[in-house]
Backbone atoms as SQL, in Angstrom:
CREATE TABLE atoms (id INTEGER PRIMARY KEY, chain TEXT, resi INTEGER, resn TEXT, atom TEXT, x REAL, y REAL, z REAL);
INSERT INTO atoms VALUES
  (1, 'A', 1, 'MET', 'N', -24.671, -206.020, -6.567),
  (2, 'A', 1, 'MET', 'CA', -24.154, -204.800, -7.404),
  (3, 'A', 1, 'MET', 'C', -24.715, -204.654, -8.834),
  (4, 'A', 2, 'TRP', 'N', -24.116, -206.025, -9.385),
  (5, 'A', 2, 'TRP', 'CA', -24.790, -206.124, -11.165),
  (6, 'A', 2, 'TRP', 'C', -26.098, -206.282, -11.128),
  (7, 'A', 3, 'ALA', 'N', -26.844, -206.866, -9.934),
  (8, 'A', 3, 'ALA', 'CA', -28.166, -206.807, -10.629),
  (9, 'A', 3, 'ALA', 'C', -28.957, -205.344, -10.317),
  (10, 'A', 4, 'ARG', 'N', -28.582, -204.645, -9.382),
  (11, 'A', 4, 'ARG', 'CA', -28.913, -203.385, -9.144),
  (12, 'A', 4, 'ARG', 'C', -28.546, -202.477, -10.607),
  (13, 'A', 5, 'ALA', 'N', -27.610, -202.675, -11.087),
  (14, 'A', 5, 'ALA', 'CA', -26.875, -201.894, -12.516),
  (15, 'A', 5, 'ALA', 'C', -27.563, -202.428, -13.715),
  (16, 'A', 6, 'PHE', 'N', -28.241, -203.660, -13.604),
  (17, 'A', 6, 'PHE', 'CA', -28.793, -204.090, -14.570),
  (18, 'A', 6, 'PHE', 'C', -30.339, -203.470, -14.334),
  (19, 'A', 7, 'ALA', 'N', -30.954, -203.389, -13.199),
  (20, 'A', 7, 'ALA', 'CA', -32.072, -203.054, -13.064),
  (21, 'A', 7, 'ALA', 'C', -32.029, -201.499, -13.483),
  (22, 'A', 8, 'GLY', 'N', -31.339, -200.832, -13.229),
  (23, 'A', 8, 'GLY', 'CA', -31.200, -199.524, -13.605),
  (24, 'A', 8, 'GLY', 'C', -31.465, -199.302, -15.273),
  (25, 'A', 9, 'ILE', 'N', -30.657, -200.395, -15.772),
  (26, 'A', 9, 'ILE', 'CA', -30.584, -200.374, -17.263),
  (27, 'A', 9, 'ILE', 'C', -31.929, -200.749, -17.950),
  (28, 'A', 10, 'VAL', 'N', -32.492, -201.697, -17.561),
  (29, 'A', 10, 'VAL', 'CA', -33.394, -202.611, -18.478),
  (30, 'A', 10, 'VAL', 'C', -34.676, -201.867, -17.976),
  (31, 'A', 11, 'PRO', 'N', -35.642, -202.144, -16.771),
  (32, 'A', 11, 'PRO', 'CA', -36.817, -201.512, -16.324),
  (33, 'A', 11, 'PRO', 'C', -36.257, -199.958, -16.284),
  (34, 'A', 12, 'GLY', 'N', -35.508, -199.487, -15.921),
  (35, 'A', 12, 'GLY', 'CA', -35.011, -197.944, -15.719),
  (36, 'A', 12, 'GLY', 'C', -34.985, -197.367, -17.035),
  (37, 'A', 13, 'PHE', 'N', -34.720, -197.648, -18.247),
  (38, 'A', 13, 'PHE', 'CA', -35.122, -197.655, -19.596),
  (39, 'A', 13, 'PHE', 'C', -36.471, -197.234, -20.007),
  (40, 'A', 14, 'LEU', 'N', -37.345, -198.457, -19.476),
  (41, 'A', 14, 'LEU', 'CA', -38.836, -198.374, -19.574),
  (42, 'A', 14, 'LEU', 'C', -39.417, -197.312, -19.028),
  (43, 'A', 15, 'LEU', 'N', -38.776, -197.134, -17.456),
  (44, 'A', 15, 'LEU', 'CA', -39.517, -196.265, -16.350),
  (45, 'A', 15, 'LEU', 'C', -39.299, -194.567, -17.276),
  (46, 'A', 16, 'SER', 'N', -38.082, -194.508, -17.893),
  (47, 'A', 16, 'SER', 'CA', -37.781, -193.283, -18.147),
  (48, 'A', 16, 'SER', 'C', -38.257, -192.824, -19.744),
  (49, 'A', 17, 'ALA', 'N', -38.960, -194.087, -20.557),
  (50, 'A', 17, 'ALA', 'CA', -39.617, -193.863, -21.219),
  (51, 'A', 17, 'ALA', 'C', -41.209, -193.518, -20.815),
  (52, 'A', 18, 'GLY', 'N', -41.612, -193.930, -20.107),
  (53, 'A', 18, 'GLY', 'CA', -43.128, -193.716, -19.304),
  (54, 'A', 18, 'GLY', 'C', -42.831, -192.213, -19.117),
  (55, 'A', 19, 'LEU', 'N', -42.103, -191.666, -18.092),
  (56, 'A', 19, 'LEU', 'CA', -42.536, -190.564, -17.775),
  (57, 'A', 19, 'LEU', 'C', -42.016, -189.652, -18.553),
  (58, 'A', 20, 'VAL', 'N', -40.944, -189.816, -19.583),
  (59, 'A', 20, 'VAL', 'CA', -41.112, -188.509, -20.328),
  (60, 'A', 20, 'VAL', 'C', -42.239, -188.625, -21.240),
  (61, 'A', 21, 'GLY', 'N', -42.673, -189.637, -21.610),
  (62, 'A', 21, 'GLY', 'CA', -43.947, -189.883, -22.514),
  (63, 'A', 21, 'GLY', 'C', -44.989, -189.274, -22.153),
  (64, 'A', 22, 'LEU', 'N', -45.257, -189.312, -20.765),
  (65, 'A', 22, 'LEU', 'CA', -46.199, -188.819, -19.792),
  (66, 'A', 22, 'LEU', 'C', -46.302, -187.407, -19.935),
  (67, 'A', 23, 'VAL', 'N', -45.000, -186.688, -19.703),
  (68, 'A', 23, 'VAL', 'CA', -44.513, -185.263, -19.379),
  (69, 'A', 23, 'VAL', 'C', -45.109, -184.697, -21.008),
  (70, 'A', 24, 'THR', 'N', -44.508, -185.576, -21.967),
  (71, 'A', 24, 'THR', 'CA', -44.811, -185.064, -23.197),
  (72, 'A', 24, 'THR', 'C', -45.581, -184.706, -23.532),
  (73, 'A', 25, 'TRP', 'N', -46.726, -185.660, -23.418),
  (74, 'A', 25, 'TRP', 'CA', -47.945, -185.751, -23.943),
  (75, 'A', 25, 'TRP', 'C', -49.010, -184.681, -23.027),
  (76, 'A', 26, 'ALA', 'N', -48.278, -184.274, -21.552),
  (77, 'A', 26, 'ALA', 'CA', -49.495, -183.451, -20.961),
  (78, 'A', 26, 'ALA', 'C', -48.867, -181.994, -21.431),
  (79, 'A', 27, 'LEU', 'N', -48.074, -181.844, -22.002),
  (80, 'A', 27, 'LEU', 'CA', -47.557, -180.039, -22.377),
  (81, 'A', 27, 'LEU', 'C', -48.433, -179.905, -23.570),
  (82, 'A', 28, 'PRO', 'N', -48.992, -178.530, -23.488),
  (83, 'A', 28, 'PRO', 'CA', -49.800, -178.203, -24.613),
  (84, 'A', 28, 'PRO', 'C', -49.473, -177.987, -25.959),
  (85, 'A', 29, 'GLY', 'N', -50.089, -178.223, -26.628),
  (86, 'A', 29, 'GLY', 'CA', -49.523, -177.959, -28.090),
  (87, 'A', 29, 'GLY', 'C', -48.980, -179.500, -28.299),
  (88, 'A', 30, 'PRO', 'N', -49.169, -179.653, -29.892),
  (89, 'A', 30, 'PRO', 'CA', -48.658, -181.197, -30.496),
  (90, 'A', 30, 'PRO', 'C', -47.503, -181.787, -29.651),
  (91, 'A', 31, 'TRP', 'N', -47.205, -182.951, -29.884),
  (92, 'A', 31, 'TRP', 'CA', -46.512, -183.533, -29.267),
  (93, 'A', 31, 'TRP', 'C', -44.862, -183.732, -30.289),
  (94, 'A', 32, 'GLN', 'N', -44.948, -183.557, -31.254),
  (95, 'A', 32, 'GLN', 'CA', -44.349, -182.929, -32.243),
  (96, 'A', 32, 'GLN', 'C', -43.113, -182.134, -32.017),
  (97, 'A', 33, 'GLY', 'N', -43.875, -180.512, -31.393),
  (98, 'A', 33, 'GLY', 'CA', -42.889, -179.728, -30.962),
  (99, 'A', 33, 'GLY', 'C', -42.090, -180.050, -29.893),
  (100, 'A', 34, 'THR', 'N', -42.410, -181.382, -29.010),
  (101, 'A', 34, 'THR', 'CA', -41.643, -181.219, -27.805),
  (102, 'A', 34, 'THR', 'C', -40.622, -182.415, -28.163),
  (103, 'A', 35, 'ILE', 'N', -40.449, -183.217, -29.234),
  (104, 'A', 35, 'ILE', 'CA', -39.808, -184.422, -29.146),
  (105, 'A', 35, 'ILE', 'C', -38.101, -183.856, -29.197),
  (106, 'A', 36, 'VAL', 'N', -37.804, -183.277, -29.576),
  (107, 'A', 36, 'VAL', 'CA', -35.935, -182.982, -28.959),
  (108, 'A', 36, 'VAL', 'C', -35.817, -182.805, -27.735),
  (109, 'A', 37, 'ALA', 'N', -36.762, -181.937, -27.426),
  (110, 'A', 37, 'ALA', 'CA', -36.299, -181.651, -25.683),
  (111, 'A', 37, 'ALA', 'C', -36.581, -182.890, -25.081),
  (112, 'A', 38, 'GLY', 'N', -37.788, -183.959, -25.222),
  (113, 'A', 38, 'GLY', 'CA', -38.206, -185.216, -24.736),
  (114, 'A', 38, 'GLY', 'C', -36.866, -185.792, -24.749),
  (115, 'A', 39, 'VAL', 'N', -36.223, -185.990, -26.205),
  (116, 'A', 39, 'VAL', 'CA', -35.238, -187.061, -26.368),
  (117, 'A', 39, 'VAL', 'C', -34.097, -186.848, -25.277),
  (118, 'A', 40, 'ILE', 'N', -33.811, -185.236, -25.219),
  (119, 'A', 40, 'ILE', 'CA', -32.897, -184.811, -24.036),
  (120, 'A', 40, 'ILE', 'C', -33.107, -185.330, -22.689),
  (121, 'A', 41, 'ALA', 'N', -34.311, -185.038, -22.516),
  (122, 'A', 41, 'ALA', 'CA', -34.986, -185.007, -20.960),
  (123, 'A', 41, 'ALA', 'C', -34.806, -186.534, -20.741),
  (124, 'A', 42, 'PHE', 'N', -35.144, -187.522, -21.466),
  (125, 'A', 42, 'PHE', 'CA', -34.928, -188.780, -21.470),
  (126, 'A', 42, 'PHE', 'C', -33.812, -189.320, -21.060),
  (127, 'A', 43, 'PHE', 'N', -32.494, -188.999, -21.723),
  (128, 'A', 43, 'PHE', 'CA', -31.129, -189.402, -21.039),
  (129, 'A', 43, 'PHE', 'C', -31.198, -188.804, -19.772),
  (130, 'A', 44, 'VAL', 'N', -31.479, -187.639, -19.446),
  (131, 'A', 44, 'VAL', 'CA', -31.067, -187.121, -17.967),
  (132, 'A', 44, 'VAL', 'C', -31.938, -188.021, -17.280),
  (133, 'A', 45, 'VAL', 'N', -33.114, -188.249, -17.700),
  (134, 'A', 45, 'VAL', 'CA', -33.855, -188.833, -16.363),
  (135, 'A', 45, 'VAL', 'C', -33.504, -190.443, -16.391),
  (136, 'A', 46, 'TRP', 'N', -32.799, -191.370, -17.318),
  (137, 'A', 46, 'TRP', 'CA', -32.296, -192.201, -17.602),
  (138, 'A', 46, 'TRP', 'C', -31.254, -192.690, -16.625),
  (139, 'A', 47, 'ILE', 'N', -30.413, -190.972, -16.765),
  (140, 'A', 47, 'ILE', 'CA', -29.266, -191.232, -15.929),
  (141, 'A', 47, 'ILE', 'C', -29.824, -191.379, -14.286),
  (142, 'A', 48, 'ALA', 'N', -30.654, -190.313, -14.301),
  (143, 'A', 48, 'ALA', 'CA', -30.592, -190.269, -12.542),
  (144, 'A', 48, 'ALA', 'C', -31.726, -191.471, -12.093),
  (145, 'A', 49, 'VAL', 'N', -32.500, -192.081, -13.081),
  (146, 'A', 49, 'VAL', 'CA', -32.965, -193.731, -12.526),
  (147, 'A', 49, 'VAL', 'C', -31.424, -194.731, -12.624),
  (148, 'A', 50, 'MET', 'N', -30.850, -194.900, -13.478),
  (149, 'A', 50, 'MET', 'CA', -29.723, -195.395, -12.654),
  (150, 'A', 50, 'MET', 'C', -28.932, -195.311, -11.896),
  (151, 'A', 51, 'GLY', 'N', -28.600, -194.304, -11.505),
  (152, 'A', 51, 'GLY', 'CA', -27.777, -193.715, -10.433),
  (153, 'A', 51, 'GLY', 'C', -28.635, -194.293, -8.922),
  (154, 'A', 52, 'ALA', 'N', -29.894, -193.692, -9.347),
  (155, 'A', 52, 'ALA', 'CA', -30.874, -194.470, -7.869),
  (156, 'A', 52, 'ALA', 'C', -31.114, -195.718, -7.877),
  (157, 'A', 53, 'SER', 'N', -30.916, -196.349, -8.768),
  (158, 'A', 53, 'SER', 'CA', -31.181, -197.977, -8.559),
  (159, 'A', 53, 'SER', 'C', -30.148, -198.470, -7.342),
  (160, 'A', 54, 'PHE', 'N', -28.886, -197.681, -7.033),
  (161, 'A', 54, 'PHE', 'CA', -28.072, -198.495, -6.081),
  (162, 'A', 54, 'PHE', 'C', -28.338, -197.853, -4.754),
  (163, 'A', 55, 'GLN', 'N', -29.251, -196.988, -4.961),
  (164, 'A', 55, 'GLN', 'CA', -30.067, -196.824, -3.297),
  (165, 'A', 55, 'GLN', 'C', -30.606, -197.855, -2.747),
  (166, 'A', 56, 'PHE', 'N', -31.155, -198.901, -3.770),
  (167, 'A', 56, 'PHE', 'CA', -31.872, -199.792, -2.844),
  (168, 'A', 56, 'PHE', 'C', -30.953, -201.013, -2.331),
  (169, 'A', 57, 'ALA', 'N', -31.530, -201.597, -1.498),
  (170, 'A', 57, 'ALA', 'CA', -30.837, -202.632, -0.834),
  (171, 'A', 57, 'ALA', 'C', -30.199, -203.665, -1.209),
  (172, 'A', 58, 'ASN', 'N', -30.977, -204.351, -1.916),
  (173, 'A', 58, 'ASN', 'CA', -30.295, -205.417, -2.895),
  (174, 'A', 58, 'ASN', 'C', -31.088, -205.649, -4.579),
  (175, 'A', 59, 'GLY', 'N', -30.644, -206.462, -5.274),
  (176, 'A', 59, 'GLY', 'CA', -30.974, -206.131, -6.693),
  (177, 'A', 59, 'GLY', 'C', -32.626, -206.571, -6.873),
  (178, 'A', 60, 'LYS', 'N', -32.806, -207.397, -6.190),
  (179, 'A', 60, 'LYS', 'CA', -34.299, -207.582, -6.092),
  (180, 'A', 60, 'LYS', 'C', -35.552, -206.341, -5.675),
  (181, 'A', 61, 'ARG', 'N', -34.888, -205.626, -5.144),
  (182, 'A', 61, 'ARG', 'CA', -36.080, -204.893, -4.465),
  (183, 'A', 61, 'ARG', 'C', -35.694, -203.838, -5.796),
  (184, 'A', 62, 'ALA', 'N', -34.608, -203.427, -6.480),
  (185, 'A', 62, 'ALA', 'CA', -34.431, -202.611, -7.509),
  (186, 'A', 62, 'ALA', 'C', -35.274, -203.021, -8.773),
  (187, 'A', 63, 'TRP', 'N', -35.235, -204.631, -9.031),
  (188, 'A', 63, 'TRP', 'CA', -35.903, -204.780, -10.033),
  (189, 'A', 63, 'TRP', 'C', -37.390, -204.686, -9.982),
  (190, 'A', 64, 'THR', 'N', -37.944, -205.203, -8.573),
  (191, 'A', 64, 'THR', 'CA', -39.230, -204.814, -8.050),
  (192, 'A', 64, 'THR', 'C', -40.124, -203.799, -8.402),
  (193, 'A', 65, 'TRP', 'N', -39.265, -202.915, -7.877),
  (194, 'A', 65, 'TRP', 'CA', -39.643, -201.075, -7.939),
  (195, 'A', 65, 'TRP', 'C', -39.779, -200.661, -9.147),
  (196, 'A', 66, 'LEU', 'N', -38.425, -200.925, -9.694),
  (197, 'A', 66, 'LEU', 'CA', -38.645, -200.225, -11.118),
  (198, 'A', 66, 'LEU', 'C', -39.148, -200.855, -11.976),
  (199, 'A', 67, 'GLY', 'N', -39.233, -202.144, -12.034),
  (200, 'A', 67, 'GLY', 'CA', -40.281, -202.969, -13.081),
  (201, 'A', 67, 'GLY', 'C', -41.670, -202.750, -12.993),
  (202, 'A', 68, 'SER', 'N', -41.936, -202.085, -11.513),
  (203, 'A', 68, 'SER', 'CA', -43.275, -202.244, -11.023),
  (204, 'A', 68, 'SER', 'C', -43.640, -200.768, -11.578),
  (205, 'A', 69, 'LEU', 'N', -42.623, -199.728, -11.408),
  (206, 'A', 69, 'LEU', 'CA', -43.042, -198.288, -11.500),
  (207, 'A', 69, 'LEU', 'C', -42.899, -198.076, -13.145),
  (208, 'A', 70, 'ALA', 'N', -42.162, -199.079, -13.750),
  (209, 'A', 70, 'ALA', 'CA', -42.315, -198.949, -15.435),
  (210, 'A', 70, 'ALA', 'C', -43.474, -199.214, -16.170),
  (211, 'A', 71, 'VAL', 'N', -44.286, -200.397, -15.466),
  (212, 'A', 71, 'VAL', 'CA', -45.273, -200.814, -15.905),
  (213, 'A', 71, 'VAL', 'C', -46.478, -199.825, -15.848),
  (214, 'A', 72, 'VAL', 'N', -46.406, -199.306, -14.199),
  (215, 'A', 72, 'VAL', 'CA', -47.350, -197.904, -14.140),
  (216, 'A', 72, 'VAL', 'C', -47.152, -197.077, -15.045),
  (217, 'A', 73, 'SER', 'N', -46.033, -196.478, -15.428),
  (218, 'A', 73, 'SER', 'CA', -45.902, -195.479, -16.363),
  (219, 'A', 73, 'SER', 'C', -46.691, -195.840, -17.701),
  (220, 'A', 74, 'LEU', 'N', -45.919, -196.714, -18.005),
  (221, 'A', 74, 'LEU', 'CA', -46.467, -197.446, -19.491),
  (222, 'A', 74, 'LEU', 'C', -47.809, -198.016, -19.601),
  (223, 'A', 75, 'GLY', 'N', -48.451, -198.384, -18.565),
  (224, 'A', 75, 'GLY', 'CA', -49.767, -198.490, -18.643),
  (225, 'A', 75, 'GLY', 'C', -50.750, -197.504, -18.138),
  (226, 'A', 76, 'ALA', 'N', -50.001, -196.286, -17.998),
  (227, 'A', 76, 'ALA', 'CA', -50.779, -194.838, -18.007),
  (228, 'A', 76, 'ALA', 'C', -50.567, -194.620, -19.363),
  (229, 'A', 77, 'LEU', 'N', -49.872, -194.582, -20.160),
  (230, 'A', 77, 'LEU', 'CA', -49.537, -194.013, -21.304),
  (231, 'A', 77, 'LEU', 'C', -50.423, -194.914, -21.912),
  (232, 'A', 78, 'TRP', 'N', -50.868, -196.339, -22.202),
  (233, 'A', 78, 'TRP', 'CA', -51.710, -197.302, -23.046),
  (234, 'A', 78, 'TRP', 'C', -52.860, -196.615, -22.440),
  (235, 'A', 79, 'LEU', 'N', -53.318, -196.253, -21.254),
  (236, 'A', 79, 'LEU', 'CA', -54.565, -196.146, -21.132),
  (237, 'A', 79, 'LEU', 'C', -55.141, -194.842, -21.708),
  (238, 'A', 80, 'LEU', 'N', -54.073, -193.948, -21.339),
  (239, 'A', 80, 'LEU', 'CA', -54.720, -192.780, -21.446),
  (240, 'A', 80, 'LEU', 'C', -54.901, -192.737, -23.455),
  (241, 'A', 81, 'GLN', 'N', -53.910, -193.627, -23.874),
  (242, 'A', 81, 'GLN', 'CA', -54.298, -193.479, -25.583),
  (243, 'A', 81, 'GLN', 'C', -55.442, -194.485, -25.969),
  (244, 'A', 82, 'TRP', 'N', -55.815, -195.443, -25.041),
  (245, 'A', 82, 'TRP', 'CA', -57.173, -196.226, -25.081),
  (246, 'A', 82, 'TRP', 'C', -58.135, -195.385, -24.899),
  (247, 'A', 83, 'LEU', 'N', -58.150, -194.727, -23.709),
  (248, 'A', 83, 'LEU', 'CA', -59.273, -193.587, -23.708),
  (249, 'A', 83, 'LEU', 'C', -59.335, -192.573, -25.071),
  (250, 'A', 84, 'ARG', 'N', -58.326, -192.155, -25.797),
  (251, 'A', 84, 'ARG', 'CA', -58.168, -191.523, -26.954),
  (252, 'A', 84, 'ARG', 'C', -58.407, -189.868, -26.135),
  (253, 'A', 85, 'TRP', 'N', -57.521, -190.135, -25.154),
  (254, 'A', 85, 'TRP', 'CA', -56.862, -188.664, -24.187),
  (255, 'A', 85, 'TRP', 'C', -55.691, -188.007, -25.058),
  (256, 'A', 86, 'ILE', 'N', -54.977, -188.774, -25.688),
  (257, 'A', 86, 'ILE', 'CA', -53.485, -188.476, -26.349),
  (258, 'A', 86, 'ILE', 'C', -53.888, -189.373, -27.456),
  (259, 'A', 87, 'GLN', 'N', -52.596, -189.074, -28.485),
  (260, 'A', 87, 'GLN', 'CA', -52.931, -189.366, -29.716),
  (261, 'A', 87, 'GLN', 'C', -51.702, -190.257, -29.890);
């Protein structure tokens, strides 16, 4: 149980940041206009990811899936920035 809880906290935090970052930069207009809504949405998404982490069968699966998805989301942000599609 504790492994799943910490999986929701640590990689769940990074996954939430990546997902909200992708949505924030995908919206039209400057990203500065969406910062308040992004911060509010971040906490909602993080709480949802923490709750979803308890749906995994064990802590190892939760860490594997959430960690992998966090790497993919943050990697997508890095790739978009490297391609200069976002700033």
